[in-house]
C-alpha positions as CSV (number, residue, x, y, z in Angstrom):
1,X,-168.7,121.2,-172.8
2,X,-169.1,124.4,-172.0
3,X,-171.8,126.7,-173.4
4,X,-172.5,130.5,-171.9
5,X,-170.5,129.9,-169.0
6,X,-172.8,126.5,-168.9
7,X,-171.9,122.9,-168.9
8,X,-173.6,120.7,-171.1
9,X,-173.0,117.1,-169.8
10,X,-174.1,114.3,-172.2
11,X,-173.8,110.4,-170.9
12,X,-171.6,110.2,-173.5
13,X,-168.9,113.4,-172.3
14,X,-169.4,111.7,-168.4
15,X,-168.1,108.6,-169.5
16,X,-165.6,109.7,-171.2
17,X,-164.3,111.7,-168.0
18,X,-164.7,108.8,-165.6
19,X,-162.2,106.6,-167.2
20,X,-159.2,106.0,-165.6
21,X,-156.6,104.5,-167.5
22,X,-154.9,101.9,-166.9
23,X,-152.7,102.0,-163.7
24,X,-153.2,105.3,-162.7
25,X,-155.5,106.7,-159.2
26,X,-158.6,107.9,-159.6
27,X,-159.7,111.2,-158.6
28,X,-162.9,110.6,-156.4
29,X,-163.4,107.0,-155.6
30,X,-166.6,105.8,-154.7
31,X,-166.7,103.3,-152.2
32,X,-170.4,102.3,-152.9
33,X,-171.3,104.0,-156.0
34,X,-175.4,103.6,-155.1
35,X,-174.1,106.3,-152.5
36,X,-173.3,109.0,-155.3
37,X,-177.1,109.1,-156.3
38,X,-176.6,111.2,-159.3
39,X,-173.6,109.1,-161.2
40,X,-175.3,108.4,-164.3
41,X,-178.2,110.0,-164.7
42,X,-178.8,112.9,-167.7
43,X,-180.8,114.7,-164.8
44,X,-180.0,115.4,-161.3
45,X,-183.2,116.1,-159.1
46,X,-182.9,119.2,-156.4
47,X,-185.1,119.9,-154.0
48,X,-185.5,122.6,-151.5
49,X,-185.9,123.5,-147.9
50,X,-186.4,127.6,-148.1
51,X,-187.4,129.5,-151.4
52,X,-187.2,133.0,-150.1
53,X,-184.7,136.1,-151.3
54,X,-181.5,133.0,-151.0
55,X,-182.6,130.5,-151.7
56,X,-185.0,131.4,-154.7
57,X,-181.7,132.8,-155.8
58,X,-180.0,129.9,-155.0
59,X,-181.8,128.1,-157.5
60,X,-181.3,130.3,-159.7
61,X,-177.6,129.8,-159.9
62,X,-177.7,126.1,-160.0
63,X,-179.8,126.1,-163.2
64,X,-177.6,129.5,-164.5
65,X,-174.4,127.1,-164.3
66,X,-175.9,123.8,-164.8
67,X,-178.1,122.3,-167.9
68,X,-178.8,118.5,-166.2
69,X,-180.2,119.6,-162.5
70,X,-184.2,120.5,-162.5
71,X,-185.9,121.1,-158.8
72,X,-188.4,118.3,-158.3
73,X,-189.6,119.5,-153.9
74,X,-190.1,122.5,-152.1
75,X,-190.2,122.9,-148.4
76,X,-191.4,126.3,-146.5
77,X,-192.8,127.2,-143.6
78,X,-195.1,129.3,-144.5
79,X,-198.0,128.8,-148.0
80,X,-197.5,132.2,-148.4
81,X,-194.0,132.9,-149.0
82,X,-193.7,129.1,-151.2
83,X,-196.2,131.1,-153.7
84,X,-193.9,133.7,-153.5
85,X,-190.5,132.1,-154.4
86,X,-191.9,129.7,-157.4
87,X,-193.9,133.1,-158.1
88,X,-190.0,134.9,-158.5
89,X,-188.2,131.9,-160.2
90,X,-191.0,132.2,-162.7
91,X,-190.4,135.9,-163.2
92,X,-186.7,136.2,-163.1
93,X,-186.0,133.0,-165.3
94,X,-188.9,132.4,-167.1
95,X,-186.5,129.9,-170.0
96,X,-185.0,128.4,-167.2
97,X,-188.2,127.9,-165.5
98,X,-189.8,126.1,-168.3
99,X,-187.1,123.6,-168.9
100,X,-186.2,122.9,-165.0
101,X,-188.7,123.4,-162.6
102,X,-190.8,120.2,-162.2
103,X,-192.4,120.5,-159.4
104,X,-195.6,118.9,-158.7
105,X,-198.1,119.9,-155.7
106,X,-197.9,116.7,-154.2
107,X,-193.8,117.9,-153.8
108,X,-194.8,121.2,-152.2
109,X,-194.6,121.1,-148.1
110,X,-195.1,124.1,-145.7
111,X,-194.7,123.9,-142.5
112,X,-191.9,122.4,-139.8
113,X,-192.5,119.2,-141.2
114,X,-191.5,120.3,-144.6
115,X,-188.2,119.2,-144.5
116,X,-188.8,115.3,-143.7
117,X,-190.8,115.7,-146.6
118,X,-188.7,117.2,-148.7
119,X,-186.0,114.4,-147.9
120,X,-188.6,111.5,-148.8
121,X,-188.5,112.4,-152.4
122,X,-186.5,110.9,-154.5
123,X,-183.3,114.3,-154.7
124,X,-180.2,113.6,-155.4
125,X,-179.5,117.0,-153.4
126,X,-180.9,119.2,-151.1
127,X,-180.4,122.5,-151.3
128,X,-180.8,123.9,-147.2
129,X,-181.9,127.8,-147.5
130,X,-183.9,128.3,-143.7
131,X,-182.8,130.2,-140.9
132,X,-179.2,129.6,-139.4
133,X,-181.0,127.9,-136.8
134,X,-181.9,124.9,-138.5
135,X,-178.8,124.3,-140.4
136,X,-177.7,121.6,-137.9
137,X,-181.3,119.9,-137.7
138,X,-181.8,119.9,-141.4
139,X,-177.8,119.0,-142.5
140,X,-178.2,116.0,-139.9
141,X,-181.3,115.0,-141.6
142,X,-179.9,115.1,-144.6
143,X,-177.3,112.9,-144.2
144,X,-179.2,110.8,-142.9
145,X,-181.4,110.6,-145.8
146,X,-178.6,109.4,-147.8
147,X,-178.5,113.0,-149.9
148,X,-175.8,115.8,-151.2
149,X,-176.1,119.1,-149.5
150,X,-175.8,122.5,-150.6
151,X,-176.0,124.1,-146.9
152,X,-176.1,128.3,-146.2
153,X,-173.6,129.5,-144.0
154,X,-173.5,130.1,-141.3
155,X,-173.7,126.5,-140.1
156,X,-176.0,127.2,-136.6
157,X,-176.4,129.9,-134.6
158,X,-175.3,127.7,-130.7
159,X,-172.5,125.8,-129.8
160,X,-173.9,123.1,-129.7
161,X,-176.0,122.3,-132.1
162,X,-173.2,122.9,-134.1
163,X,-171.2,120.7,-132.6
164,X,-173.5,117.8,-133.9
165,X,-173.4,119.0,-137.3
166,X,-169.4,118.4,-137.2
167,X,-170.2,114.5,-136.7
168,X,-172.9,114.6,-139.5
169,X,-170.6,116.0,-141.5
170,X,-167.6,113.1,-140.5
171,X,-170.8,111.0,-141.8
172,X,-170.7,112.8,-144.6
173,X,-167.2,112.4,-145.9
174,X,-167.6,108.2,-145.0
175,X,-170.7,108.0,-147.3
176,X,-168.8,110.3,-150.0
177,X,-172.2,113.0,-149.7
178,X,-171.1,115.7,-151.3
179,X,-170.8,118.7,-148.5
180,X,-171.2,122.3,-150.5
181,X,-171.7,125.8,-148.5
182,X,-173.0,129.1,-149.3
183,X,-169.4,130.0,-148.4
184,X,-169.3,131.2,-152.1
185,X,-165.5,132.4,-151.6
186,X,-164.6,129.4,-151.5
187,X,-165.7,129.3,-155.3
188,X,-164.4,131.9,-156.0
189,X,-161.1,131.9,-159.0
190,X,-159.3,134.9,-157.5
191,X,-159.1,133.8,-153.4
192,X,-158.7,130.0,-154.7
193,X,-155.4,131.5,-157.0
194,X,-154.5,134.0,-153.9
195,X,-154.6,132.0,-150.9
196,X,-152.2,129.2,-151.9
197,X,-149.8,131.6,-152.6
198,X,-150.0,133.5,-148.8
199,X,-149.9,130.2,-147.6
200,X,-146.6,129.2,-149.6
201,X,-145.1,132.3,-148.4
202,X,-145.7,135.1,-151.0
203,X,-146.0,138.0,-148.2
204,X,-143.9,136.0,-145.6
205,X,-144.8,135.1,-142.3
206,X,-148.6,136.1,-141.8
207,X,-148.6,138.1,-138.7
208,X,-151.8,140.1,-138.7
209,X,-155.0,139.9,-140.0
210,X,-157.9,142.1,-140.8
211,X,-161.4,140.4,-141.2
212,X,-164.7,143.3,-142.2
213,X,-168.1,143.3,-142.7
214,X,-169.1,147.1,-142.0
215,X,-172.2,147.8,-144.0
216,X,-174.1,150.5,-144.1
217,X,-177.9,148.9,-145.3
218,X,-179.0,148.9,-141.9
219,X,-180.9,145.8,-140.4
220,X,-181.8,143.2,-142.5
221,X,-185.8,143.2,-142.1
222,X,-187.6,140.6,-143.4
223,X,-190.7,141.4,-142.2
224,X,-190.9,144.8,-144.6
225,X,-192.1,142.3,-147.0
226,X,-195.3,140.5,-144.6
227,X,-196.8,142.8,-143.2
228,X,-200.4,143.8,-144.2
229,X,-200.6,146.6,-147.2
230,X,-201.2,149.2,-144.1
231,X,-198.3,148.1,-142.1
232,X,-195.7,148.7,-145.2
233,X,-193.1,151.5,-144.6
234,X,-193.5,150.7,-140.8
235,X,-190.7,148.1,-138.8
236,X,-193.7,146.8,-136.4
237,X,-195.2,143.6,-135.6
238,X,-197.8,142.5,-137.9
239,X,-200.9,142.0,-134.9
240,X,-202.1,139.0,-136.8
241,X,-198.3,137.1,-136.1
242,X,-198.0,135.2,-132.9
243,X,-194.6,135.1,-131.9
244,X,-193.3,132.3,-133.2
245,X,-194.8,133.3,-136.4
246,X,-193.2,136.9,-136.0
247,X,-190.1,135.8,-135.1
248,X,-190.2,133.5,-138.3
249,X,-190.9,136.3,-140.8
250,X,-188.1,138.0,-139.0
251,X,-185.6,136.0,-138.1
252,X,-182.6,138.5,-139.0
253,X,-183.6,140.1,-136.1
254,X,-183.3,137.5,-133.2
255,X,-180.5,135.2,-131.9
256,X,-181.7,132.3,-132.0
257,X,-182.6,132.0,-135.4
258,X,-179.9,133.8,-136.3
259,X,-176.7,134.0,-134.6
260,X,-176.3,137.9,-134.6
261,X,-174.4,139.5,-137.5
262,X,-171.0,138.9,-137.0
263,X,-172.0,134.9,-136.8
264,X,-174.2,135.6,-139.8
265,X,-173.0,138.2,-142.0
266,X,-168.7,138.5,-140.8
267,X,-168.6,134.9,-140.9
268,X,-167.4,135.3,-144.8
269,X,-164.2,137.6,-143.9
270,X,-163.4,135.6,-140.6
271,X,-164.0,132.4,-143.0
272,X,-161.4,133.8,-145.3
273,X,-158.6,134.3,-142.3
274,X,-159.5,130.8,-140.9
275,X,-158.3,129.6,-144.3
276,X,-155.5,131.5,-144.9
277,X,-154.3,130.4,-141.5
278,X,-155.4,127.0,-142.2
279,X,-157.1,126.6,-138.7
280,X,-158.4,128.5,-136.2
281,X,-158.3,131.1,-133.2
282,X,-157.3,129.6,-129.8
283,X,-159.3,132.1,-128.0
284,X,-161.3,135.7,-128.6
285,X,-161.9,139.4,-126.6
286,X,-164.9,141.2,-127.9
287,X,-166.7,144.8,-127.7
288,X,-169.9,145.0,-129.6
289,X,-173.3,146.8,-128.1
290,X,-176.5,148.1,-129.6
291,X,-175.1,151.8,-130.6
292,X,-178.4,152.8,-132.9
293,X,-181.3,149.9,-133.3
294,X,-184.4,151.1,-131.7
295,X,-185.1,149.0,-128.3
296,X,-188.4,147.8,-130.0
297,X,-189.9,144.8,-130.6
298,X,-188.7,144.6,-134.3
299,X,-185.2,145.0,-133.9
300,X,-185.2,142.2,-131.9
301,X,-182.3,141.5,-129.7
302,X,-179.3,141.3,-131.5
303,X,-176.1,143.7,-131.3
304,X,-175.2,146.5,-134.5
305,X,-171.6,145.9,-133.7
306,X,-169.1,144.3,-132.9
307,X,-165.4,144.3,-132.6
308,X,-163.6,141.2,-131.6
309,X,-159.4,140.3,-131.3
310,X,-158.7,136.9,-132.2
311,X,-155.1,134.7,-131.8
312,X,-154.3,131.6,-133.9
313,X,-152.4,128.9,-132.1
314,X,-149.1,130.8,-133.5
315,X,-150.0,133.9,-131.7
316,X,-150.9,136.2,-135.0
317,X,-153.9,138.4,-134.3
318,X,-157.0,138.9,-136.3
319,X,-158.9,142.0,-135.7
320,X,-162.8,142.0,-136.8
321,X,-164.8,144.6,-137.3
322,X,-168.3,143.7,-138.3
323,X,-171.6,146.3,-138.1
324,X,-175.1,147.2,-139.9
325,X,-175.4,151.0,-139.5
326,X,-177.5,153.1,-140.9
327,X,-177.4,154.3,-145.2
328,X,-176.4,158.0,-143.8
329,X,-173.1,156.5,-142.3
330,X,-172.0,156.3,-145.6
331,X,-169.5,154.0,-144.7
332,X,-169.0,150.1,-146.5
333,X,-166.0,147.9,-146.0
334,X,-166.8,144.7,-146.9
335,X,-162.7,143.5,-147.3
336,X,-160.2,140.8,-145.8
337,X,-156.3,141.9,-145.0
338,X,-153.9,139.5,-143.9
339,X,-149.9,140.7,-143.4
340,X,-147.2,139.4,-143.7
341,X,-143.4,139.9,-143.1
342,X,-142.6,140.6,-146.8
343,X,-145.8,142.5,-148.0
344,X,-149.7,141.8,-147.4
345,X,-152.8,140.7,-149.5
346,X,-156.2,141.6,-150.2
347,X,-156.5,137.5,-149.8
348,X,-158.4,137.8,-153.6
349,X,-155.0,138.6,-155.2
350,X,-151.8,140.1,-154.3
351,X,-152.4,143.8,-154.6
352,X,-153.1,145.2,-151.0
353,X,-156.6,147.4,-152.2
354,X,-159.1,147.5,-149.1
355,X,-162.6,147.3,-150.3
356,X,-163.8,144.5,-152.2
357,X,-166.9,145.3,-153.7
358,X,-167.4,143.2,-156.8
359,X,-167.4,139.6,-156.1
360,X,-165.7,139.0,-159.4
361,X,-163.4,140.0,-162.0
362,X,-165.2,141.6,-165.6
363,X,-166.5,138.4,-167.4
364,X,-165.3,135.4,-164.8
365,X,-168.3,133.4,-163.9
366,X,-169.7,134.3,-160.5
367,X,-169.2,132.2,-157.6
368,X,-172.1,132.2,-156.6
369,X,-172.9,130.1,-159.8
370,X,-169.2,128.4,-159.7
371,X,-170.2,126.8,-155.8
372,X,-172.4,124.8,-157.3
373,X,-171.4,123.8,-160.9
374,X,-168.8,122.7,-158.4
375,X,-171.4,120.8,-156.4
376,X,-173.0,119.1,-159.3
377,X,-169.2,117.9,-160.6
378,X,-168.3,116.5,-156.9
379,X,-171.7,114.6,-157.3
380,X,-170.7,113.4,-160.8
381,X,-167.2,112.2,-160.1
382,X,-166.5,115.6,-162.7
383,X,-164.1,116.7,-160.2
384,X,-162.4,115.5,-156.6
385,X,-164.8,115.0,-154.2
386,X,-166.0,118.2,-151.6
387,X,-167.0,117.9,-148.2
388,X,-166.8,121.9,-146.1
389,X,-168.5,120.7,-143.4
390,X,-165.8,121.1,-141.1
391,X,-163.8,123.8,-141.8
392,X,-167.5,126.5,-142.8
393,X,-168.3,124.4,-138.6
394,X,-165.1,125.9,-137.7
395,X,-165.5,129.1,-138.7
396,X,-169.5,129.2,-137.2
397,X,-168.0,128.6,-134.6
398,X,-165.6,131.6,-134.7
399,X,-168.3,133.4,-134.9
400,X,-170.3,132.3,-132.0
401,X,-166.7,132.8,-129.8
402,X,-166.8,136.4,-131.2
403,X,-170.4,137.2,-130.3
404,X,-170.4,135.6,-126.9
405,X,-167.2,137.6,-125.8
406,X,-168.7,140.2,-126.5
407,X,-172.1,139.8,-124.6
408,X,-170.3,138.5,-121.6
409,X,-167.4,141.0,-122.0
410,X,-164.6,137.5,-121.3
411,X,-162.3,135.9,-123.2
412,X,-163.6,133.2,-124.7
413,X,-161.2,130.1,-126.0
414,X,-162.1,127.1,-128.5
415,X,-162.0,124.7,-125.8
416,X,-165.2,126.7,-124.1
417,X,-166.9,126.8,-127.3
418,X,-166.3,123.1,-127.6
419,X,-167.8,122.3,-123.9
420,X,-170.5,125.0,-124.1
421,X,-173.8,123.7,-123.5
422,X,-175.5,126.8,-125.2
423,X,-178.2,125.3,-127.3
424,X,-180.7,128.0,-128.5
425,X,-183.2,125.8,-130.6
426,X,-186.9,125.6,-129.5
427,X,-187.7,122.3,-127.6
428,X,-191.3,122.3,-129.2
429,X,-191.7,123.9,-132.7
430,X,-195.0,125.1,-132.5
431,X,-197.0,128.1,-134.4
432,X,-199.2,128.6,-131.5
433,X,-195.9,128.5,-128.7
434,X,-194.9,131.9,-126.9
435,X,-191.6,132.4,-127.2
436,X,-189.9,135.6,-124.3
437,X,-187.5,137.3,-126.4
438,X,-184.7,138.6,-123.6
439,X,-183.0,141.7,-124.6
440,X,-180.2,142.5,-126.1
441,X,-177.3,141.1,-123.5
442,X,-175.3,142.9,-121.3
443,X,-171.6,142.6,-120.3
444,X,-171.2,141.8,-116.5
445,X,-174.6,140.3,-116.3
446,X,-175.1,138.2,-119.5
447,X,-173.9,134.8,-118.4
448,X,-171.6,132.4,-121.1
449,X,-173.2,128.7,-120.8
């Protein structure tokens, strides 16, 4: 039953929906029932890694869409962020917090090994909302622990670790562990209605595409929330922080942690075009750089703009444009466009409107909530099995192609990315470790690995 956009799932309703008439094939077959931990449960248990802005919102979206999910375990790197995340949940959704927040003190974990401790609890679903560099590590551990997965995008920051995640995604499919990503357009009704029409030929053969995440919001500067009071309003490093703490508290500004803007944000639009085409590009040529970002420590070593031309197997070209420019530039374009021999579409309806600033139609359930409904329904067997692991990993690698093409000035092929030995993840995780930050890459000097 659906009440105010939420589903109230009783055991009777679940059993009824799971019954298959004699001779009919079930939509979702469980090879080993014990591998789908939520089957038959009135209440599913949720754990989360990273309860910052995106993580706490993901919990709220899960609660908004599902009456039968309780949060029982939290993992965070820093104690103050764990406490702030809990306070945010309580403040923003007090009624749901009272009913669905069941995290006892011995299920609140802090530090680099918090992911292991959360996965060792009796959770059914793990939400991976850590910085992107940690997504492969946490995803692989979740599959090994037999947990269903919600993982934020992108699925890593370098080819080596994204490829490792892909192997784990294939293992998850064998185990029928549900995998849903933070690429919410895959749960967005308008995209789900429109893209099959494009694929069926509604605009003819697709001959060109455009994917844009050009925003006038400036950098994503996470340290602003954490610096000491006397430094508020200044984009500077708090002198209390070691290299490791500074980079984690300001993770969006560092290549190894975020993957650069084309991987972390422009991902969404690139992913839509991959979805339309049913595959990934075969090559990328790009330009980018640092046009306005101050060359100071707090601004790290990523680019503030990237323009890339991708070629797909059939010769179709996609141009992607990503940037984070200051608000004073007053231009914003977050959109997709595919051009066919008979027309064009913005991928979320059959119109040719260019800019997408609203995520859903008036009165339509937010895709940020719908993706968590889809996950829970798949866990319970109320809808077919979902595993977004491979396509989202391929879209992540597509963004990495664009980044490496811009950094190096080279034409980067899919084969080069699939053979690349670039591994950005630190060999030792120690809060007192010194981590040198190389300058922003310079084409002609930067070496593709």
